[in-house]
Structures are given as C-alpha cells and as structure tokens.
N, CA, C and O atoms as CSV, one atom per row, in Angstrom:
chain,resi,resn,atom,element,x,y,z
A,1,MET,N,N,49.525,40.848,213.658
A,1,MET,CA,C,49.672,40.958,212.208
A,1,MET,C,C,51.132,40.963,211.843
A,1,MET,O,O,51.931,41.657,212.471
A,2,SER,N,N,51.483,40.207,210.851
A,2,SER,CA,C,52.898,40.157,210.472
A,2,SER,C,C,53.279,41.410,209.697
A,2,SER,O,O,52.414,42.131,209.201
A,3,HIS,N,N,54.577,41.662,209.598
A,3,HIS,CA,C,55.108,42.775,208.889
A,3,HIS,C,C,54.720,42.729,207.421
A,3,HIS,O,O,54.440,43.775,206.834
A,4,HIS,N,N,54.696,41.565,206.816
A,4,HIS,CA,C,54.371,41.385,205.408
A,4,HIS,C,C,52.888,41.611,205.150
A,4,HIS,O,O,52.520,42.154,204.109
A,5,ALA,N,N,52.056,41.215,206.057
A,5,ALA,CA,C,50.627,41.406,205.869
A,5,ALA,C,C,50.275,42.878,205.923
A,5,ALA,O,O,49.337,43.298,205.246
A,6,ALA,N,N,50.974,43.661,206.684
A,6,ALA,CA,C,50.714,45.079,206.770
A,6,ALA,C,C,51.101,45.789,205.484
A,6,ALA,O,O,50.480,46.783,205.107
A,7,ARG,N,N,52.112,45.290,204.820
A,7,ARG,CA,C,52.610,45.931,203.606
A,7,ARG,C,C,51.885,45.529,202.328
A,7,ARG,O,O,51.981,46.228,201.319
A,8,ARG,N,N,51.168,44.424,202.356
A,8,ARG,CA,C,50.480,43.927,201.176
A,8,ARG,C,C,49.500,44.909,200.560
A,8,ARG,O,O,49.536,45.105,199.345
A,9,PRO,N,N,48.611,45.546,201.353
A,9,PRO,CA,C,47.631,46.474,200.745
A,9,PRO,C,C,48.356,47.630,200.006
A,9,PRO,O,O,47.920,48.000,198.916
A,10,ALA,N,N,49.432,48.203,200.555
A,10,ALA,CA,C,50.098,49.266,199.916
A,10,ALA,C,C,50.668,48.812,198.550
A,10,ALA,O,O,50.586,49.545,197.564
A,11,ALA,N,N,51.224,47.637,198.511
A,11,ALA,CA,C,51.712,47.081,197.256
A,11,ALA,C,C,50.600,46.860,196.252
A,11,ALA,O,O,50.769,47.102,195.057
A,12,THR,N,N,49.459,46.396,196.746
A,12,THR,CA,C,48.301,46.215,195.871
A,12,THR,C,C,47.818,47.507,195.229
A,12,THR,O,O,47.488,47.556,194.045
A,13,TRP,N,N,47.788,48.576,196.072
A,13,TRP,CA,C,47.385,49.884,195.561
A,13,TRP,C,C,48.367,50.404,194.538
A,13,TRP,O,O,47.972,51.018,193.547
A,14,TRP,N,N,49.687,50.155,194.779
A,14,TRP,CA,C,50.680,50.584,193.829
A,14,TRP,C,C,50.502,49.877,192.464
A,14,TRP,O,O,50.636,50.495,191.408
A,15,VAL,N,N,50.199,48.574,192.519
A,15,VAL,CA,C,49.998,47.846,191.253
A,15,VAL,C,C,48.805,48.397,190.509
A,15,VAL,O,O,48.864,48.579,189.293
A,16,ALA,N,N,47.706,48.671,191.229
A,16,ALA,CA,C,46.494,49.260,190.599
A,16,ALA,C,C,46.803,50.581,189.955
A,16,ALA,O,O,46.393,50.836,188.822
A,17,ARG,N,N,47.547,51.454,190.686
A,17,ARG,CA,C,47.905,52.773,190.139
A,17,ARG,C,C,48.799,52.645,188.926
A,17,ARG,O,O,48.627,53.373,187.949
A,18,LEU,N,N,49.744,51.734,188.976
A,18,LEU,CA,C,50.641,51.485,187.834
A,18,LEU,C,C,49.839,50.959,186.614
A,18,LEU,O,O,50.038,51.393,185.480
A,19,ALA,N,N,48.943,50.024,186.896
A,19,ALA,CA,C,48.083,49.519,185.788
A,19,ALA,C,C,47.251,50.625,185.201
A,19,ALA,O,O,47.124,50.706,183.980
A,20,GLY,N,N,46.673,51.487,186.026
A,20,GLY,CA,C,45.851,52.593,185.542
A,20,GLY,C,C,46.699,53.575,184.745
A,20,GLY,O,O,46.255,54.088,183.718
A,21,ALA,N,N,47.904,53.837,185.205
A,21,ALA,CA,C,48.782,54.742,184.467
A,21,ALA,C,C,49.143,54.148,183.088
A,21,ALA,O,O,49.124,54.855,182.081
A,22,LEU,N,N,49.465,52.869,183.055
A,22,LEU,CA,C,49.809,52.209,181.811
A,22,LEU,C,C,48.628,52.171,180.813
A,22,LEU,O,O,48.806,52.341,179.607
A,23,LEU,N,N,47.445,51.945,181.351
A,23,LEU,CA,C,46.249,51.953,180.500
A,23,LEU,C,C,45.980,53.371,179.948
A,23,LEU,O,O,45.610,53.525,178.785
A,24,CYS,N,N,46.167,54.382,180.779
A,24,CYS,CA,C,46.008,55.773,180.301
A,24,CYS,C,C,47.005,56.029,179.170
A,24,CYS,O,O,46.624,56.569,178.131
A,25,LEU,N,N,48.227,55.665,179.344
A,25,LEU,CA,C,49.217,55.872,178.321
A,25,LEU,C,C,48.902,55.075,177.075
A,25,LEU,O,O,49.148,55.550,175.966
A,26,ALA,N,N,48.376,53.900,177.224
A,26,ALA,CA,C,47.964,53.087,176.025
A,26,ALA,C,C,46.857,53.800,175.265
A,26,ALA,O,O,46.881,53.803,174.034
A,27,VAL,N,N,45.881,54.409,175.950
A,27,VAL,CA,C,44.837,55.152,175.244
A,27,VAL,C,C,45.470,56.287,174.450
A,27,VAL,O,O,45.102,56.512,173.297
A,28,ALA,N,N,46.424,57.009,175.056
A,28,ALA,CA,C,47.074,58.118,174.397
A,28,ALA,C,C,47.818,57.617,173.147
A,28,ALA,O,O,47.698,58.213,172.076
A,29,VAL,N,N,48.570,56.547,173.278
A,29,VAL,CA,C,49.315,56.005,172.132
A,29,VAL,C,C,48.428,55.564,171.021
A,29,VAL,O,O,48.713,55.832,169.854
A,30,ILE,N,N,47.358,54.896,171.348
A,30,ILE,CA,C,46.403,54.430,170.339
A,30,ILE,C,C,45.815,55.617,169.562
A,30,ILE,O,O,45.640,55.546,168.346
A,31,HIS,N,N,45.517,56.692,170.271
A,31,HIS,CA,C,44.912,57.854,169.589
A,31,HIS,C,C,45.951,58.635,168.792
A,31,HIS,O,O,45.627,59.203,167.749
A,32,VAL,N,N,47.186,58.670,169.265
A,32,VAL,CA,C,48.263,59.314,168.484
A,32,VAL,C,C,48.412,58.560,167.165
A,32,VAL,O,O,48.512,59.169,166.100
A,33,LYS,N,N,48.426,57.212,167.245
A,33,LYS,CA,C,48.592,56.388,166.076
A,33,LYS,C,C,47.424,56.578,165.123
A,33,LYS,O,O,47.627,56.689,163.914
A,34,ASP,N,N,46.203,56.618,165.649
A,34,ASP,CA,C,44.996,56.747,164.867
A,34,ASP,C,C,44.942,58.090,164.135
A,34,ASP,O,O,44.420,58.165,163.023
A,35,GLN,N,N,45.470,59.136,164.744
A,35,GLN,CA,C,45.426,60.466,164.117
A,35,GLN,C,C,46.603,60.701,163.155
A,35,GLN,O,O,46.628,61.705,162.443
A,36,GLY,N,N,47.548,59.802,163.133
A,36,GLY,CA,C,48.650,59.915,162.210
A,36,GLY,C,C,49.922,60.542,162.744
A,36,GLY,O,O,50.782,60.970,161.973
A,37,GLY,N,N,50.044,60.596,164.059
A,37,GLY,CA,C,51.228,61.133,164.713
A,37,GLY,C,C,50.906,62.252,165.663
A,37,GLY,O,O,49.784,62.757,165.707
A,38,VAL,N,N,51.908,62.631,166.421
A,38,VAL,CA,C,51.746,63.662,167.464
A,38,VAL,C,C,51.386,65.033,166.862
A,38,VAL,O,O,50.596,65.774,167.448
A,39,THR,N,N,51.942,65.363,165.732
A,39,THR,CA,C,51.728,66.694,165.162
A,39,THR,C,C,50.583,66.754,164.193
A,39,THR,O,O,50.215,67.834,163.728
A,40,ALA,N,N,50.005,65.600,163.875
A,40,ALA,CA,C,48.867,65.547,162.950
A,40,ALA,C,C,47.564,65.925,163.664
A,40,ALA,O,O,47.447,65.755,164.878
A,41,THR,N,N,46.634,66.413,162.943
A,41,THR,CA,C,45.309,66.776,163.486
A,41,THR,C,C,44.254,66.205,162.551
A,41,THR,O,O,44.278,66.480,161.351
A,42,ARG,N,N,43.337,65.421,163.076
A,42,ARG,CA,C,42.298,64.825,162.304
A,42,ARG,C,C,41.292,65.849,161.848
A,42,ARG,O,O,41.134,66.903,162.464
A,43,ASP,N,N,40.606,65.530,160.754
A,43,ASP,CA,C,39.486,66.374,160.292
A,43,ASP,C,C,38.207,65.679,160.702
A,43,ASP,O,O,38.154,64.450,160.748
A,44,PRO,N,N,37.189,66.441,160.996
A,44,PRO,CA,C,37.153,67.875,161.139
A,44,PRO,C,C,37.968,68.347,162.352
A,44,PRO,O,O,38.359,67.563,163.216
A,45,HIS,N,N,38.197,69.616,162.372
A,45,HIS,CA,C,39.120,70.169,163.357
A,45,HIS,C,C,38.729,69.862,164.800
A,45,HIS,O,O,39.603,69.606,165.627
A,46,TYR,N,N,37.461,69.882,165.112
A,46,TYR,CA,C,37.036,69.635,166.505
A,46,TYR,C,C,37.381,68.159,166.908
A,46,TYR,O,O,37.652,67.888,168.078
A,47,ILE,N,N,37.367,67.277,165.988
A,47,ILE,CA,C,37.772,65.870,166.283
A,47,ILE,C,C,39.246,65.849,166.587
A,47,ILE,O,O,39.672,65.217,167.555
A,48,GLY,N,N,40.047,66.540,165.765
A,48,GLY,CA,C,41.488,66.582,165.985
A,48,GLY,C,C,41.844,67.185,167.313
A,48,GLY,O,O,42.727,66.695,168.017
A,49,VAL,N,N,41.158,68.247,167.653
A,49,VAL,CA,C,41.399,68.900,168.967
A,49,VAL,C,C,41.015,67.968,170.080
A,49,VAL,O,O,41.733,67.883,171.076
A,50,ALA,N,N,39.894,67.251,169.953
A,50,ALA,CA,C,39.478,66.314,170.959
A,50,ALA,C,C,40.519,65.195,171.173
A,50,ALA,O,O,40.772,64.769,172.300
A,51,TYR,N,N,41.107,64.738,170.069
A,51,TYR,CA,C,42.163,63.746,170.174
A,51,TYR,C,C,43.355,64.311,170.991
A,51,TYR,O,O,43.861,63.647,171.896
A,52,HIS,N,N,43.782,65.513,170.667
A,52,HIS,CA,C,44.895,66.092,171.376
A,52,HIS,C,C,44.589,66.318,172.863
A,52,HIS,O,O,45.450,66.082,173.710
A,53,VAL,N,N,43.395,66.763,173.178
A,53,VAL,CA,C,43.000,66.956,174.588
A,53,VAL,C,C,43.014,65.619,175.286
A,53,VAL,O,O,43.539,65.513,176.395
A,54,LEU,N,N,42.442,64.575,174.658
A,54,LEU,CA,C,42.415,63.246,175.281
A,54,LEU,C,C,43.853,62.758,175.541
A,54,LEU,O,O,44.131,62.217,176.611
A,55,GLU,N,N,44.756,62.941,174.588
A,55,GLU,CA,C,46.116,62.460,174.784
A,55,GLU,C,C,46.797,63.180,175.917
A,55,GLU,O,O,47.522,62.562,176.698
A,56,ILE,N,N,46.578,64.477,176.023
A,56,ILE,CA,C,47.242,65.266,177.068
A,56,ILE,C,C,46.652,64.868,178.433
A,56,ILE,O,O,47.387,64.670,179.401
A,57,VAL,N,N,45.359,64.759,178.494
A,57,VAL,CA,C,44.692,64.381,179.770
A,57,VAL,C,C,45.110,62.988,180.180
A,57,VAL,O,O,45.298,62.734,181.369
A,58,ALA,N,N,45.264,62.072,179.230
A,58,ALA,CA,C,45.699,60.689,179.541
A,58,ALA,C,C,47.117,60.698,180.189
A,58,ALA,O,O,47.368,59.969,181.149
A,59,VAL,N,N,47.988,61.494,179.672
A,59,VAL,CA,C,49.362,61.612,180.226
A,59,VAL,C,C,49.294,62.234,181.606
A,59,VAL,O,O,49.998,61.790,182.513
A,60,ILE,N,N,48.470,63.246,181.789
A,60,ILE,CA,C,48.354,63.882,183.101
A,60,ILE,C,C,47.800,62.910,184.112
A,60,ILE,O,O,48.299,62.814,185.234
A,61,ALA,N,N,46.727,62.158,183.703
A,61,ALA,CA,C,46.132,61.166,184.607
A,61,ALA,C,C,47.165,60.126,185.039
A,61,ALA,O,O,47.236,59.763,186.213
A,62,ALA,N,N,47.968,59.647,184.077
A,62,ALA,CA,C,48.990,58.663,184.376
A,62,ALA,C,C,49.968,59.235,185.396
A,62,ALA,O,O,50.300,58.568,186.376
A,63,ALA,N,N,50.429,60.461,185.174
A,63,ALA,CA,C,51.407,61.060,186.093
A,63,ALA,C,C,50.774,61.249,187.497
A,63,ALA,O,O,51.433,60.999,188.507
A,64,LEU,N,N,49.535,61.678,187.557
A,64,LEU,CA,C,48.869,61.864,188.873
A,64,LEU,C,C,48.786,60.516,189.630
A,64,LEU,O,O,49.021,60.452,190.836
A,65,LEU,N,N,48.458,59.482,188.912
A,65,LEU,CA,C,48.411,58.147,189.552
A,65,LEU,C,C,49.759,57.713,190.064
A,65,LEU,O,O,49.867,57.146,191.152
A,66,LEU,N,N,50.786,57.976,189.285
A,66,LEU,CA,C,52.115,57.515,189.701
A,66,LEU,C,C,52.694,58.326,190.871
A,66,LEU,O,O,53.485,57.810,191.661
A,67,VAL,N,N,52.283,59.626,190.971
A,67,VAL,CA,C,52.831,60.431,192.101
A,67,VAL,C,C,51.958,60.353,193.316
A,67,VAL,O,O,52.304,60.908,194.359
A,68,GLY,N,N,50.810,59.668,193.215
A,68,GLY,CA,C,50.002,59.448,194.396
A,68,GLY,C,C,48.829,60.370,194.567
A,68,GLY,O,O,48.182,60.318,195.612
A,69,LEU,N,N,48.509,61.218,193.599
A,69,LEU,CA,C,47.327,62.064,193.673
A,69,LEU,C,C,46.138,61.263,193.054
A,69,LEU,O,O,45.641,61.552,191.965
A,70,VAL,N,N,45.725,60.227,193.848
A,70,VAL,CA,C,44.840,59.233,193.301
A,70,VAL,C,C,43.418,59.700,193.016
A,70,VAL,O,O,42.823,59.277,192.025
A,71,ARG,N,N,42.875,60.544,193.842
A,71,ARG,CA,C,41.477,60.933,193.576
A,71,ARG,C,C,41.358,61.636,192.223
A,71,ARG,O,O,40.526,61.260,191.397
A,72,LEU,N,N,42.179,62.644,192.001
A,72,LEU,CA,C,42.135,63.356,190.708
A,72,LEU,C,C,42.635,62.446,189.558
A,72,LEU,O,O,42.134,62.514,188.436
A,73,GLY,N,N,43.632,61.598,189.869
A,73,GLY,CA,C,44.147,60.659,188.851
A,73,GLY,C,C,43.047,59.706,188.384
A,73,GLY,O,O,42.854,59.530,187.181
A,74,TRP,N,N,42.332,59.095,189.311
A,74,TRP,CA,C,41.261,58.173,188.949
A,74,TRP,C,C,40.095,58.881,188.255
A,74,TRP,O,O,39.468,58.320,187.356
A,75,LEU,N,N,39.806,60.121,188.679
A,75,LEU,CA,C,38.734,60.870,188.028
A,75,LEU,C,C,39.103,61.105,186.545
A,75,LEU,O,O,38.301,60.849,185.648
A,76,LEU,N,N,40.344,61.601,186.312
A,76,LEU,CA,C,40.745,61.835,184.939
A,76,LEU,C,C,40.850,60.512,184.172
A,76,LEU,O,O,40.480,60.455,182.999
A,77,ALA,N,N,41.341,59.464,184.806
A,77,ALA,CA,C,41.405,58.179,184.131
A,77,ALA,C,C,40.009,57.671,183.676
A,77,ALA,O,O,39.858,57.102,182.595
A,78,ALA,N,N,39.034,57.893,184.518
A,78,ALA,CA,C,37.659,57.499,184.136
A,78,ALA,C,C,37.211,58.331,182.930
A,78,ALA,O,O,36.560,57.809,182.025
A,79,GLY,N,N,37.546,59.580,182.915
A,79,GLY,CA,C,37.222,60.439,181.746
A,79,GLY,C,C,37.952,60.013,180.496
A,79,GLY,O,O,37.407,60.044,179.393
A,80,VAL,N,N,39.227,59.606,180.691
A,80,VAL,CA,C,40.020,59.102,179.552
A,80,VAL,C,C,39.397,57.815,178.967
A,80,VAL,O,O,39.532,57.536,177.776
A,81,ALA,N,N,38.732,57.061,179.806
A,81,ALA,CA,C,38.062,55.836,179.316
A,81,ALA,C,C,36.700,56.156,178.714
A,81,ALA,O,O,36.369,55.642,177.645
A,82,VAL,N,N,35.904,56.989,179.373
A,82,VAL,CA,C,34.535,57.225,178.894
A,82,VAL,C,C,34.479,58.070,177.662
A,82,VAL,O,O,33.681,57.804,176.763
A,83,GLY,N,N,35.318,59.099,177.593
A,83,GLY,CA,C,35.290,60.005,176.427
A,83,GLY,C,C,35.407,59.265,175.081
A,83,GLY,O,O,34.520,59.390,174.238
A,84,PRO,N,N,36.499,58.492,174.870
A,84,PRO,CA,C,36.630,57.826,173.622
A,84,PRO,C,C,35.615,56.680,173.391
A,84,PRO,O,O,35.260,56.387,172.249
A,85,LEU,N,N,35.160,56.048,174.467
A,85,LEU,CA,C,34.106,55.065,174.305
A,85,LEU,C,C,32.832,55.705,173.744
A,85,LEU,O,O,32.206,55.162,172.834
A,86,LEU,N,N,32.463,56.837,174.280
A,86,LEU,CA,C,31.307,57.588,173.783
A,86,LEU,C,C,31.560,58.064,172.325
A,86,LEU,O,O,30.675,57.975,171.474
A,87,GLY,N,N,32.777,58.564,172.063
A,87,GLY,CA,C,33.100,58.999,170.713
A,87,GLY,C,C,33.063,57.840,169.714
A,87,GLY,O,O,32.611,58.022,168.584
A,88,TYR,N,N,33.514,56.690,170.098
A,88,TYR,CA,C,33.434,55.491,169.261
A,88,TYR,C,C,31.990,55.148,168.893
A,88,TYR,O,O,31.671,54.915,167.727
A,89,ILE,N,N,31.150,55.123,169.881
A,89,ILE,CA,C,29.704,54.798,169.683
A,89,ILE,C,C,29.053,55.822,168.788
A,89,ILE,O,O,28.342,55.456,167.852
A,90,LEU,N,N,29.276,57.089,169.046
A,90,LEU,CA,C,28.640,58.138,168.242
A,90,LEU,C,C,29.198,58.206,166.868
A,90,LEU,O,O,28.432,58.414,165.927
A,91,SER,N,N,30.523,58.042,166.669
A,91,SER,CA,C,31.097,58.118,165.339
A,91,SER,C,C,30.735,56.897,164.454
A,91,SER,O,O,30.652,57.010,163.231
A,92,ARG,N,N,30.532,55.779,165.077
A,92,ARG,CA,C,30.170,54.573,164.303
A,92,ARG,C,C,28.670,54.414,164.136
A,92,ARG,O,O,28.206,53.796,163.178
A,93,GLY,N,N,27.916,54.972,165.069
A,93,GLY,CA,C,26.440,54.885,165.029
A,93,GLY,C,C,25.885,56.007,164.155
A,93,GLY,O,O,25.963,55.959,162.928
A,94,PRO,N,N,25.320,57.023,164.821
A,94,PRO,CA,C,24.667,58.072,164.010
A,94,PRO,C,C,25.664,59.010,163.323
A,94,PRO,O,O,25.276,59.756,162.423
A,95,GLY,N,N,26.914,58.990,163.718
A,95,GLY,CA,C,27.864,59.906,163.150
A,95,GLY,C,C,27.890,61.181,163.954
A,95,GLY,O,O,27.042,61.437,164.809
A,96,LEU,N,N,28.914,61.981,163.638
A,96,LEU,CA,C,29.119,63.275,164.319
A,96,LEU,C,C,29.044,64.396,163.273
A,96,LEU,O,O,29.241,64.147,162.084
A,97,PRO,N,N,28.767,65.594,163.703
A,97,PRO,CA,C,28.711,66.712,162.731
A,97,PRO,C,C,29.964,66.770,161.852
A,97,PRO,O,O,31.089,66.781,162.353
A,98,HIS,N,N,29.754,66.808,160.562
A,98,HIS,CA,C,30.829,66.889,159.565
A,98,HIS,C,C,31.831,65.721,159.673
A,98,HIS,O,O,32.980,65.852,159.249
A,99,TYR,N,N,31.411,64.620,160.222
A,99,TYR,CA,C,32.264,63.461,160.354
A,99,TYR,C,C,31.432,62.207,160.246
A,99,TYR,O,O,30.839,61.752,161.224
A,100,SER,N,N,31.391,61.662,159.074
A,100,SER,CA,C,30.590,60.460,158.804
A,100,SER,C,C,31.451,59.289,158.288
A,100,SER,O,O,30.917,58.232,157.950
A,101,ASP,N,N,32.765,59.474,158.230
A,101,ASP,CA,C,33.674,58.469,157.637
A,101,ASP,C,C,33.581,57.103,158.369
A,101,ASP,O,O,33.764,56.058,157.744
A,102,ASP,N,N,33.308,57.113,159.647
A,102,ASP,CA,C,33.364,55.846,160.421
A,102,ASP,C,C,31.973,55.226,160.688
A,102,ASP,O,O,31.875,54.237,161.414
A,103,ILE,N,N,30.934,55.780,160.127
A,103,ILE,CA,C,29.596,55.250,160.384
A,103,ILE,C,C,29.601,53.784,159.917
A,103,ILE,O,O,29.957,53.476,158.780
A,104,GLY,N,N,29.193,52.895,160.835
A,104,GLY,CA,C,29.118,51.493,160.519
A,104,GLY,C,C,30.440,50.717,160.606
A,104,GLY,O,O,30.435,49.495,160.454
A,105,ASN,N,N,31.545,51.381,160.843
A,105,ASN,CA,C,32.842,50.761,160.884
A,105,ASN,C,C,33.164,50.233,162.288
A,105,ASN,O,O,34.117,50.680,162.927
A,106,TRP,N,N,32.359,49.281,162.752
A,106,TRP,CA,C,32.454,48.797,164.137
A,106,TRP,C,C,33.639,47.836,164.383
A,106,TRP,O,O,34.003,47.592,165.533
A,107,THR,N,N,34.234,47.297,163.318
A,107,THR,CA,C,35.254,46.274,163.516
A,107,THR,C,C,36.672,46.685,163.133
A,107,THR,O,O,37.538,45.837,162.916
A,108,GLU,N,N,36.896,47.975,163.055
A,108,GLU,CA,C,38.263,48.474,162.750
A,108,GLU,C,C,39.196,47.958,163.850
A,108,GLU,O,O,38.911,48.163,165.030
A,109,PRO,N,N,40.290,47.300,163.499
A,109,PRO,CA,C,41.203,46.706,164.508
A,109,PRO,C,C,41.684,47.706,165.575
A,109,PRO,O,O,41.620,47.419,166.770
A,110,LEU,N,N,42.149,48.840,165.149
A,110,LEU,CA,C,42.636,49.833,166.145
A,110,LEU,C,C,41.490,50.318,167.039
A,110,LEU,O,O,41.687,50.553,168.232
A,111,GLY,N,N,40.312,50.464,166.470
A,111,GLY,CA,C,39.114,50.845,167.256
A,111,GLY,C,C,38.789,49.766,168.289
A,111,GLY,O,O,38.467,50.099,169.430
A,112,LEU,N,N,38.860,48.509,167.933
A,112,LEU,CA,C,38.564,47.413,168.842
A,112,LEU,C,C,39.608,47.350,169.946
A,112,LEU,O,O,39.278,47.105,171.106
A,113,LEU,N,N,40.848,47.566,169.591
A,113,LEU,CA,C,41.935,47.583,170.603
A,113,LEU,C,C,41.681,48.764,171.590
A,113,LEU,O,O,41.847,48.630,172.803
A,114,SER,N,N,41.288,49.879,171.036
A,114,SER,CA,C,40.976,51.053,171.873
A,114,SER,C,C,39.832,50.744,172.823
A,114,SER,O,O,39.898,51.094,174.001
A,115,LEU,N,N,38.773,50.090,172.327
A,115,LEU,CA,C,37.634,49.738,173.190
A,115,LEU,C,C,38.077,48.819,174.311
A,115,LEU,O,O,37.621,48.969,175.445
A,116,ALA,N,N,38.949,47.879,174.024
A,116,ALA,CA,C,39.422,46.903,175.075
A,116,ALA,C,C,40.206,47.656,176.135
A,116,ALA,O,O,39.996,47.444,177.329
A,117,VAL,N,N,41.103,48.529,175.713
A,117,VAL,CA,C,41.930,49.274,176.665
A,117,VAL,C,C,41.072,50.220,177.483
A,117,VAL,O,O,41.225,50.293,178.702
A,118,GLU,N,N,40.166,50.949,176.831
A,118,GLU,CA,C,39.293,51.893,177.539
A,118,GLU,C,C,38.347,51.161,178.469
A,118,GLU,O,O,38.077,51.646,179.568
A,119,GLY,N,N,37.831,50.001,178.060
A,119,GLY,CA,C,36.980,49.235,178.924
A,119,GLY,C,C,37.693,48.752,180.171
A,119,GLY,O,O,37.138,48.810,181.269
A,120,ALA,N,N,38.917,48.277,180.010
A,120,ALA,CA,C,39.709,47.874,181.156
A,120,ALA,C,C,40.014,49.029,182.073
A,120,ALA,O,O,39.974,48.883,183.295
A,121,LEU,N,N,40.324,50.205,181.486
A,121,LEU,CA,C,40.566,51.376,182.298
A,121,LEU,C,C,39.331,51.820,183.066
A,121,LEU,O,O,39.435,52.224,184.224
A,122,LEU,N,N,38.162,51.750,182.434
A,122,LEU,CA,C,36.926,52.115,183.095
A,122,LEU,C,C,36.629,51.149,184.221
A,122,LEU,O,O,36.244,51.590,185.304
A,123,LEU,N,N,36.789,49.853,184.019
A,123,LEU,CA,C,36.531,48.855,185.048
A,123,LEU,C,C,37.492,49.034,186.207
A,123,LEU,O,O,37.112,48.751,187.343
A,124,LEU,N,N,38.715,49.488,185.982
A,124,LEU,CA,C,39.643,49.706,187.049
A,124,LEU,C,C,39.449,51.043,187.753
A,124,LEU,O,O,39.507,51.108,188.981
A,125,SER,N,N,39.218,52.117,186.984
A,125,SER,CA,C,39.227,53.445,187.574
A,125,SER,C,C,37.968,53.793,188.381
A,125,SER,O,O,38.068,54.437,189.425
A,126,VAL,N,N,36.806,53.383,187.917
A,126,VAL,CA,C,35.565,53.765,188.606
A,126,VAL,C,C,35.512,53.222,190.021
A,126,VAL,O,O,35.286,54.006,190.943
A,127,PRO,N,N,35.707,51.915,190.255
A,127,PRO,CA,C,35.671,51.452,191.665
A,127,PRO,C,C,36.748,52.116,192.538
A,127,PRO,O,O,36.495,52.409,193.706
A,128,LEU,N,N,37.932,52.351,191.988
A,128,LEU,CA,C,38.997,52.972,192.790
A,128,LEU,C,C,38.713,54.456,193.018
A,128,LEU,O,O,39.086,55.004,194.055
A,129,LEU,N,N,38.081,55.084,192.094
A,129,LEU,CA,C,37.634,56.506,192.318
A,129,LEU,C,C,36.615,56.542,193.417
A,129,LEU,O,O,36.742,57.338,194.347
A,130,VAL,N,N,35.592,55.693,193.342
A,130,VAL,CA,C,34.569,55.621,194.386
A,130,VAL,C,C,35.185,55.341,195.732
A,130,VAL,O,O,34.818,55.979,196.719
A,131,ARG,N,N,36.112,54.406,195.803
A,131,ARG,CA,C,36.817,54.078,197.058
A,131,ARG,C,C,37.597,55.303,197.579
A,131,ARG,O,O,37.582,55.587,198.777
A,132,SER,N,N,38.265,56.010,196.684
A,132,SER,CA,C,39.022,57.173,197.132
A,132,SER,C,C,38.094,58.258,197.662
A,132,SER,O,O,38.440,58.976,198.600
A,133,LEU,N,N,36.944,58.371,197.071
A,133,LEU,CA,C,35.995,59.381,197.559
A,133,LEU,C,C,35.406,59.019,198.940
A,133,LEU,O,O,35.163,59.878,199.787
A,134,ARG,N,N,35.196,57.739,199.114
A,134,ARG,CA,C,34.686,57.284,200.414
A,134,ARG,C,C,35.721,57.379,201.531
A,134,ARG,O,O,35.370,57.632,202.684
A,135,ARG,N,N,36.992,57.179,201.195
A,135,ARG,CA,C,38.054,57.217,202.198
A,135,ARG,C,C,38.517,58.648,202.449
A,135,ARG,O,O,39.238,58.908,203.412
A,136,ARG,N,N,38.114,59.556,201.606
A,136,ARG,CA,C,38.505,60.989,201.745
A,136,ARG,C,C,39.998,61.136,201.742
A,136,ARG,O,O,40.559,61.910,202.517
A,137,THR,N,N,40.663,60.374,200.845
A,137,THR,CA,C,42.094,60.524,200.698
A,137,THR,C,C,42.378,61.194,199.381
A,137,THR,O,O,41.557,61.160,198.465
A,138,TYR,N,N,43.539,61.802,199.284
A,138,TYR,CA,C,43.918,62.450,198.064
A,138,TYR,C,C,45.037,61.681,197.452
A,138,TYR,O,O,45.532,62.053,196.388
C-alpha cells in the first residue's frame, strides 16, 4: 500500500468532521437570525429557550467534531438536526402550546433553508455516529 493510500481515509474523515461542524454552525446561525439576534428570545418563552439551547449545543457539537471527540460530536450533531426538524413540523402542522403563529407557513424561506441544512446534517451525522459506535472509537 502506498503512503498516499494510507493517508486518504484520515483526510476523508477530517472532511466529514469539518462538514459536520460547518453544518452545525449553520443551524446555529439560522436560528440566531430567526430569533432576532443573540440576545433576543422568541415568544413564548419556552420556544426562545429552546432556540438558545439549540444554538449552544450546535456550537458544542461543532467544537467536539473539530477536536476529534467524534462519537459525542456526531450524537449532538444528530440532535441538532432532528430537534429543529421536529419543531418545524410541529410548529407548522398542529402548532405548539401558546405558539400558533407558524401554522401552515410551510414555505418561509429561512425555514426552508433551515430544513435543507438540518437534512444534510442528519444525512451526514447518523451514518457516521453508527460507524463510530461500531468501531468503539471516541
């Protein structure tokens, strides 16, 4: 096996981790923009708190992926993808307690961008999380 062939998988994993980190950060930025800034909190209060928690966890997941703590990083990244996807469906479908502003608003541009980023993150993170669990690596 050549020297370059042995190094290719490590480079591939680094690219995947970088892509995951960037997607996590994109989810955070989209939600900061949607809530009106870092210091703003959406109403009702529990929605605002959920936004802040999502943004913090997205940054933590990105950092974990970049420093090589991949199992926890991919687990958090999957949560960063699934949480807002579920929130989007519930807020646009039946609505959430004390929050009916977005019912039926399926085509909001920022929401669609968020869905695309979260979908890409989910498609990347779940297989790599499963692989990390099978390999028993951290």
